N, C-alpha and C positions, 0 to 999 in steps of 0.2 A: 484720379490717376490709378492705373492698374497696379495692384499691390505686387504683382510679379515683375513689374518693369525694372526695378532696381536689381533683380536677380539675374538678368540676362548678361552674358559675358561681354565685357568691354563697355557697359553702359555708363559706369561712373566717370571714367576720364572723358568720354564723349559728352556726357551731361555737364561736367565741370567746364569744358571748353565752350560749349554752347551757352552756358550761363555767363561766362566771361564776355563772349561776343555780344550777348544780349545787353549786358551792362554798358558796353561801348556803344551799342545801338541806342540805348536809352539816352545817353549823353548827346549823341548826334541828333536825336529827335528834339531835345530841349534846345540845342544850339540852333538848329534850323528854324524852330519856332521863334526863338529870340531874335535872330538876325532878320527873319522875314518881317516880324513886327516892327523892328527898328527901321527897316527900309520903308514900310508903309507909313509909319508915323512921321518919318522925315519928309516923305513926299507930300503927306497931308499938311505938314507945316510949311510947305512951299519951297523946300530945297530941291535942287536940280537932280535929275536922274543920273547925270554923269558923276556927281559926287557920291552916289550910292553904289557905284560899280564894285568897290572892294567888298562891301557887305553882301552884295548880290552874289559875288564869286564865292564868298565864304558860305553863304546859304546853299549854293549849288554843290559845294564840296561836302557839306554836312548831309545834303540830300543823297548824293551819290554814295557816301560812306554808309548811310543807313541801308540802301538797297544792295550794295555790294556785300555787306554783312549778312543780309537776308539770303542772298544767293549762296554764300559760303555755308550758312546754316543748313540750307536745303540740300546741298551736295553732301555734307557730312551726315545729315540725318538719313538721306537716301542710301548712302553706302552702308551705314549701320543697319538700316532696315533690311536691305538685301542680304547682308551677311547673317544677321540674326534669323531672318525668315528661312533661309536655306538651311541653317544649322538646326532650327526647330523642326523643320520637315524631316531632316535626316534622323534626328532623335526619335521622332514619331515612327518613322519607318523601321528603325532598329528595334524599337520597343514592340511594335506590332509583330515582328518576326519572333521576338522573345515570348510574347504572350500567346502566339500560335493561332490556329484557325478557329478554335472554339470562341476566343474573344471576338474575332471578326464576325462570327455568326451572331454572337450576342449583341454587338453594337450595330450590326447591319453593314453589309459590304458597300452599299450605295452611300451611306453616311460617311464611312471612312474614306472612300475614294473622293467624295466631294470635299471633305475636310482637308485631306492632304493636298489636293490640287487647288481648288478655289479658296479654301480656308486659309492656306498659307499665303496666297496672293493678297487676300483681304487683310491678313495680319501684317504683312509688309507695308501696306498702305496706312494702316493704323499707326505703326511705329514711325513711318516717314512724317506723318502729320503731328502726332501727339508730342514728340520730344521738343521741337521748337515752340509749339503752342504753349506747353506747360512752362517752358523756360520764360517765354514772353510774359505770361500771366503772373509769374512769380516775381519778376523784377520791374518791368516797365511801368505798371501803374503806381508802384510805390516810389520809384525815383521821381516820376512826374508829380506825384502828390507832395513829396517833400519840397520840390522846387516851387510849386504853386503856393504852398504855405509860406514860403519865404517871400513870395511876391504879393500875395493877397490872402489873408487868413480867412476872410468870409467865403471866398471861392473855394478854398481848401476844405472848409467845413461842409459846403454844399456837395463837393465831390465825394468826401468820405461818407456822407450820409446816404447818397444815392447808390453807391457801389453795392452795399449789402442787399438792396432790393433786387438788383440784377442777379447777384449770386444765388439768392434764395429762389428766385424764379428759375434760374438755370438748374438748380438741384431738383426742383419739383418737375420740371420738364424732363430731366434725365431719368427720374424714377418712372414716369409714365412711358417714356420712349423705350426704356429697358424692358418693361413689361411686354410691350407690343413686339419688340425685337425678339425676345425669347420665344414668344408664340410663333413668330414668323420662322425662326430657326427650327423650331419643333416641326412645323408643317413642311419645311424644306427638307429636313432629315427624312420625314415620312415619304415625301415625294421622291427623294433620291433613292431610298431603299426600294420603294415600289417600282420605280422605273427600271433599276438594275435587275430586280427579280423578274420583272415582266419581260425584259429583253432575253434573259437567260431561259425563261420558260415559254418563249414565244412559239417554238416548234411544238411543244407539248400542247399548248392552248389551241394551236391550229389543228393539231391532230385530233383533239377531243371536240373540235367545233365550238370552242369557247372564246376565240380571239375577238369576235365582235362584241360579245357581251362584256368581255373584260375591259373594252375601251370605255364603257360607262364608269367603271371603277376608277380608271385613270383620270377621266374627266372630273369626277368628284374630288379626288385628291388634289388635282391641279387647281380646281376652283377654290378649295380651302386655302391653298398657298397664295392665290391671287388676292383673295379677300384679306388675308393677314398682311400681305405686302401693302395693299392700299390703305389699311388702317395705320400701318407704320409711317407711310408717306404723309398721310393726313396730319399725324402728330408732328412730323418733322416740319412740314410747311407752316402750320399754325404757330409752332413754337419759334421758328425763325422770324416770322412776321412780328410776333409779340416781343421777341428780344430786340429787334430793330426799333420797334415802337418805343419801348421803355428807354432804350439808349438815346434815341432822338429826343425824347421828352426830358431826360436828364441833362443833355447838352443844352436844350432850350431853357431849362431853369437857370443854368449857369449864365447863359447869354442874356436872359432877361435881367438877372441881378446885376450883371456888368453894365448893361445899357442904362438901367435906372441910376446907377451910381456915377456913370459918366455924365449923364444929363445933369445930375445934382452937383457935379464938380467934386465928388468925393474920391474919384479915381482918375489917374492919368491914362491917356490913350495907349501908351506903350505897354503898360501892365495889362490893361484890358484886352488888347489884341493878343498878347502872349498867352494869357490864360485861355482866351477863346480858341486859339489854334491848338493848344495842348489838351483841351477838354475832350475832343473826339479821340485823340491818341490815348487818353487815359482809359476810355472804355473799349478801345479797339481790341486789345488782347482777349477780353471776356467775350466780345462778340465773335471773334475768330474761333475760340474754343467751343462756343455754343453752335456755331455754324458747322464746324468739323465734327462735332460730337455724333451727329446722326450718320455722317459719312463713314465714321470709323467704329461705330458701336458693334457692327457685325464682325469687324476685324478683331476687336477686343474679345468678343465672345468666342470667336474661332481660336484665338490664342489661348484662352482659358481652357477650351475643350481639348486642344492639343496638349496643354500642360497636364491636364488630368490623365491623359493616356500615358504621358511620360512618367508621371508619379504613380501610376498603377502598380501596386506591389506585386512582386514575383513570388513572395512568400518563401524565399529560400533561406535556409538557416545559415547563420554565420559560420558555424564550424564546418558545414558542408562546403561552402565556397572556399574556405581556407584549405581544406583537404584536397579539393580539386586543383587548386593552384599549384600544389606541391607534386601532384601526380598526374601525368599525362594519360588521358583516357584513350583506350584502343579496344578493338574487338577482334579476337582471333578464335581459332577452333578450340582453344583452351579457356576462353573467357566464360564468365558465369554471372548472371543477374539473379538475385534472390529477392522476391517480394514477400514481405512479412506482415500479415494482417492489414493489408492495404484497403482503405475504404475511401469513398468519395461521396460527399454531400454537396449539392449545388446551392442549397440554402441551409442556414444553421439549424432550423427545426424541420427541414424537409426530409423526404425519404432518401435512403441510400441508393445511389446509382451503382456503386460497388460496395461490397461488404465482406470484410475478413478474407480477402484474396491473398493466398499464400502460394507462390509458385517458384520453381527453379528452372531457369532457362539457360541452357548451356550450349556453347560452341556454335556450330552451324546446323542448319536443318530447316525444314518447313513446318510451321506450327499454325494450325487452323483454329480460329476462335469462332465458335458458333453458338447459336441460341435463338430463342424466339425474339420478336421485335420488342425492344425495351429491356432486354436481358442484361445490357451493359457492354456490348461488344465494342461500340465506338468509344465509349468512355475508357475502356481498358487500353485501346489503341492510343487514345490521347494521352493517357498516363505514361505508357511505354515510349511514346514519341517525345515526351517532355513538354507537351502542350498544356498539360493540366497537372497541378500539384495535388496529390491526395490529401484529404483532411485527416486521415488516420494512417498509421503504419509507417514503414520505412523500407528503403532499398539497400542492397549491398551489391556493389559492382566490383568484382575482382578483389573483394575484401575491404573496399572503401565504403563506409557507411554514409548513406545519403538520405535526405528527406524527400527528394524527388529527382527526376531526370531532366528537369527544366534548366539545362545548362547549354551554352553554346558548344562546348566540347563534345557533348553527347550528340547534339543535333547534326554536327559535322560528320558524324559516323552513319547517319540515317538518311534514307530516301523515303519520302512520303508520297503515296499515290492514293488520292481520295476518290470518292465516287464521281465527282465532276472536276477533273484537273483544270486549272486556270490556264487559258491560252492568251498570251499577251499580244497586244497589237504591235507586232514586229515580224521579222522574217522567221521562217521555219527553223533556220539554223540557230538564230538567237534564242528561240523558245527551247530548243533542245539543249543549248548551252547553259540552261538555268543554274545548274550546280557547278559547272566548269566554264566560266565566262571566257577564258583564254584558250579554249580547245581549238585545235586546227580543223580545217574543213575536212581533211581526210578522216579524222576521228569521228566527226559528225556524220559523215557518209556511212562509216561502219556501223554506227549506232542506228542510223536510218534503216540499213539492211537488216540488222538484228531485230528491230522492232516491227518489221514487216511493212515499212513505209516506202519501199523502193518503187512500187507501182505508182503510188501517189506522186512521188517526186518526179518520175519520168513524164507524168502528164502535166506538170506545172511548167509554164513558160520559162521561169527563172530558176527552176530547181529548188535547192535548199534556200535560195535567197528570195523566194516568193514571200510576199507579205501575207500573213494570216491573222485571224482574230478580227476585232472591230476595224472596219476600214479596209480589210483585205479579204482573202479567200476564206469562206466559212467551211469549217470541218464538221464532219459527222461525229456523233458520240464515240463511235469506235475509233475513228482517226485521232480524236483528242486523247483517248486512252493510249493509243500507240505513241503519240508524242510524249506522254508521261513515261511510257516504257523506254523510249529512246533516251530520255533524260537519265533514267536509272542505268541503262547500259553504258552511257557515256561517263557517268560519275563513278561507277564501280565501287560504291560505298558498301561496307560489309553488312549493313542492317537495312532491310526493306520492310516498311510498314504499309499495309494495304487496308483501306477501310471501305468495304463494299465496292470494290473497283469496277464490277460489272453489273451492279444491281439494276441500272437503267438501260442495259443493252438487251437486244433480242438474243435468244438462245444460240442462233447460228453464229452471230458475231462474237458472242462470248466464247464459244468453243474454238473459233479461230484465234482469238486472243490468248486462250489458254495454251495453245500449242506454242505461241510466241513467248509467253511468260515463263513457262516451266524451265527452259534453258537459262533464263535470267536468274532463277532461284538457286542454281547450283553453287555450292561452296559459300553460301551466305546464310545469315539468320533471317528468315522470312516469317513475318507475323501477319496472317491473312484473316481479317474479320469479314465474314460473309454469311448469308443465309442460304446460299446455293450449295447444297450438300454434295454435288458431283465432284467438287474439288477435294473432298475429304480423303478418298483413297490415295491421293498423291501426297498427303501430309505425313510427316514423320511423327507428329504428336498432335492430338486434338484436345482443345480445352472447351468443355461444354459449360455455358453459363446459364443459370436460372435465377431470375430476380436479383441480379447483381452478385450472386455467389458462384463459386466453382462447384458445379454439380458432380463432374467426373472428368478425368483425363485418361488418355491412352491412345493407342493406335486405332485405326478404323476396324481392324479385325477384333481387337480386344474389346472395344466398346460394343460391337455387334453381338459378340458372345455374351457380354454382361447383361444385355437386354435392359438397360437403364434409360437415362434421359436421352442419350444419343439415339438409341433404337426407337424411342417414342417419337423423336423429331422426324426420323426417316419415315415412320409410318404415317405421321400426320401430314407430311408433305407429299407422300405417295410418289416419291421419285424413283423407287425401285432400285436403290443402290444395293448392290450385293457385296 
């Protein structure tokens, strides 16, 4: 049984009720076996069928009671599985938003999408089956065993000796199946990540003439997944056959013993028939668990993977959370963030991505963050956006001491525009409403106009209600960035974070977007990480990073006059910024 099973909300009363129903079901199984044996024994002794009608009706009543209870258990288990699966999916989604895009990149977008969609469905199937199965295995065999011992001690000893053989075999099969299932899940994650990355980069691959050669890589990854799946199915089929074989053999041993004693006159027919009818029922719960084990193992693993994401630490300090609960965060022209000796290491013994960064960021204004590739620009944006907790140093926000900005209150003040904004498979209006789900159509249309999407909307048959993304109209890179800008215009949040927002665009498209973006920056705090230096003359402050450290800060004119790191960047890029 999954060790996390008892930790799910509402499981204990559900499990207690199903155990009670299972106990009643066990009694009904014994009664139907007893009454059926009595009818058969009486008929064998020469009594008329008419005289056995009352016992036949009692047998049918016990039979119906057993299956009605089974139906009720399935309904209860299904409702619990649906509720718990939906809750777990929501918890995973909430935690992913808290962990931020860096965690998504680390785990793989394809893996997370597959886990949230298919993994949650498989987990629901696992809960739906495992709860009644475990309840049945916990009660039914032991109730039947006690009754058999009361009827025939020899048969009871045979049953109690054969059960451990089945359980031991079930454990061995489970270990082998788990090993193959884990390998299958690993290849499935690789395939999911590879497939999503391939879809995202299809235009680039086609542009570079590598789309056909890339299909060979997809074929190799798919073939590894096929092989892993076939190995898992092979283990599942062989183990099911072996489990049925050993179960049948155990029942046969009981039947042979009963038959020999009946012939020898050491056992009456009624007791022999009762034990013979109950013997398959004694092994049935174990067989059901074994049969469903392979069908639900991937669901169990998916649930464990989702629980690991939920349990992923945010590394927020207790005093930080307590202080934030007492004070509402806001950002105005008088607000101030101070970074003191902030450092980031992605591995304990690895190099610093940021080292000893100390900055004061005040009020509104445009701040450019530049540096060579690997200088720490994206890492600093992740830290300032609350997507990454620094391993060293601390923050002060309007006098409130904080270990990081990884809080929901801070994120609600920020708009994040990455290099590749995600476009959901929905309408254009719903995509723009990302930060403000209840925005009116009129507000969306104003954001469309401000982001320069009016011409696109005019050419769409359904306007802002046109489906875009997967399954809908495909947008160019520049149009996707304008959708992200429309989100920012609509949300009107006071802090905007941009991480290389135009790095993948051609220079003409970038200059067009630049004219759209600059009005958006007015009266807000803007933090723009980029390697395109033509943005810098528009910035009120420039932060130059070198090897994770702040090399220098100042305005465009001040840094040019200083002829330091900024000046050397301009010379190396030969952009001719004056």
